C-alpha positions in Angstrom: 12.8 21.9 -40.9 13.0 19.5 -38.0 14.6 16.1 -38.6 12.6 13.0 -37.9 13.4 11.3 -34.6 15.5 8.2 -34.7 13.4 5.1 -35.3 12.4 3.5 -32.0 13.5 6.4 -29.8 9.9 7.0 -28.5 9.7 3.3 -27.4 13.0 3.5 -25.6 12.0 6.8 -23.8 8.7 5.3 -22.7 10.5 2.2 -21.3 13.0 4.3 -19.5 10.2 6.4 -17.9 8.4 3.3 -16.8 11.6 1.7 -15.3 12.2 4.9 -13.4 8.6 5.0 -12.1 8.8 1.3 -11.1 12.1 1.9 -9.2 10.5 4.8 -7.3 7.5 2.6 -6.4 9.8 -0.3 -5.2 11.8 2.1 -3.1 8.7 3.5 -1.4 7.3 0.0 -0.7 10.6 -1.3 0.6 10.8 1.8 2.9 7.3 1.1 4.2 8.2 -2.5 5.0 11.3 -1.6 6.8 9.5 1.2 8.7 7.0 -1.4 9.9 9.7 -3.9 10.9 8.8 -6.4 8.2 5.7 -7.3 10.2 1.9 -7.1 9.7 0.6 -3.8 11.2 -2.7 -5.3 12.2 -2.5 -5.5 16.0 -5.0 -8.3 16.1 -3.9 -10.2 13.0 -5.8 -13.5 12.8 -3.1 -15.0 10.6 -0.1 -14.3 13.0 0.3 -18.0 13.8 0.6 -18.9 10.1 3.6 -16.6 9.6 2.5 -15.5 6.2 4.7 -13.3 4.0 4.3 -9.6 4.5 3.4 -7.4 1.5 3.3 -3.6 1.1 -0.4 -2.7 0.8 -2.2 0.3 -0.6 -4.7 0.4 2.2 -6.0 4.0 1.7 -6.4 4.1 -2.1 -5.6 1.1 -4.3 -3.3 1.6 -7.3 -5.9 0.3 -9.7 -5.7 -2.0 -12.7 -3.4 0.3 -14.7 -0.9 0.8 -11.9 -0.1 4.2 -10.7 1.4 6.2 -13.7 1.5 9.5 -11.8 3.1 7.9 -8.7 0.8 9.8 -6.4 -0.7 6.7 -4.7 2.6 5.0 -4.1 4.2 7.2 -1.4 5.6 5.6 1.7 3.1 7.3 3.9 0.2 5.8 2.0 1.5 2.2 2.2 0.9 -0.2 5.1 2.7 -3.5 5.6 0.2 -6.4 5.9 0.5 -10.1 5.8 -1.1 -11.7 2.8 -4.2 -12.7 4.7 -4.8 -9.2 6.0 -3.9 -7.8 2.6 -6.6 -10.0 1.0 -9.1 -8.8 3.7 -8.3 -5.2 3.0 -8.7 -5.7 -0.8 -12.1 -7.5 -0.1 -13.1 -4.6 2.1 -13.6 -6.9 5.1 -11.3 -4.8 7.2 -10.4 -1.1 6.9 -7.6 1.1 8.1 -7.8 4.8 9.1 -4.9 7.0 10.1 -5.1 8.7 13.4 -2.8 11.5 12.2 -4.0 12.7 8.7 -0.7 14.4 8.0 1.5 11.5 8.7 -1.0 8.8 7.4 0.6 5.3 7.7 3.8 6.8 9.2 1.7 7.4 12.4 -0.7 5.2 14.4 -3.7 3.5 12.7 -7.2 2.5 13.7 -8.4 -0.9 12.4 -12.0 -1.7 11.6 -13.7 -5.0 10.8 -17.0 -5.6 9.0 -19.7 -6.9 11.3 -21.0 -10.3 10.1 -24.7 -9.6 10.7 -25.0 -5.8 10.1 -22.3 -5.3 7.5 -21.2 -2.1 9.3 -17.5 -1.4 10.0 -16.8 -1.8 13.7 -13.6 -0.6 15.4 -11.6 -3.5 16.9 -8.0 -2.3 17.3 -5.8 0.8 17.5 -2.1 1.1 17.4 -0.8 3.1 20.4 2.2 4.6 18.7 4.3 4.2 15.5 
């Protein structure tokens, strides 16, 4: 017969797994911000004069309401540094980001698109030359 596990051990293990996952996510996000020089990656950022704080942004695929339990969406190459204004526009789907190098994703140059006010179509408005 197998002995019963110690009371509360499952809860402790679950908390430890979560803390480990959160530490890995924080490391990836911090690495992305340092890669981008702690600045907004949008070459034509409309909020540059406001000097808003810069956040790591899941520009290609959002983490979702439950976070990212698998850790697949929070890799450094999938995170773009954006000021809070541009981050809000990305979340609202007013602007979009596409990688020019699909293998390197955000580690390489990006193309930026903005929603046209009248047609609603995404129009290219900026491209990073190199990263």
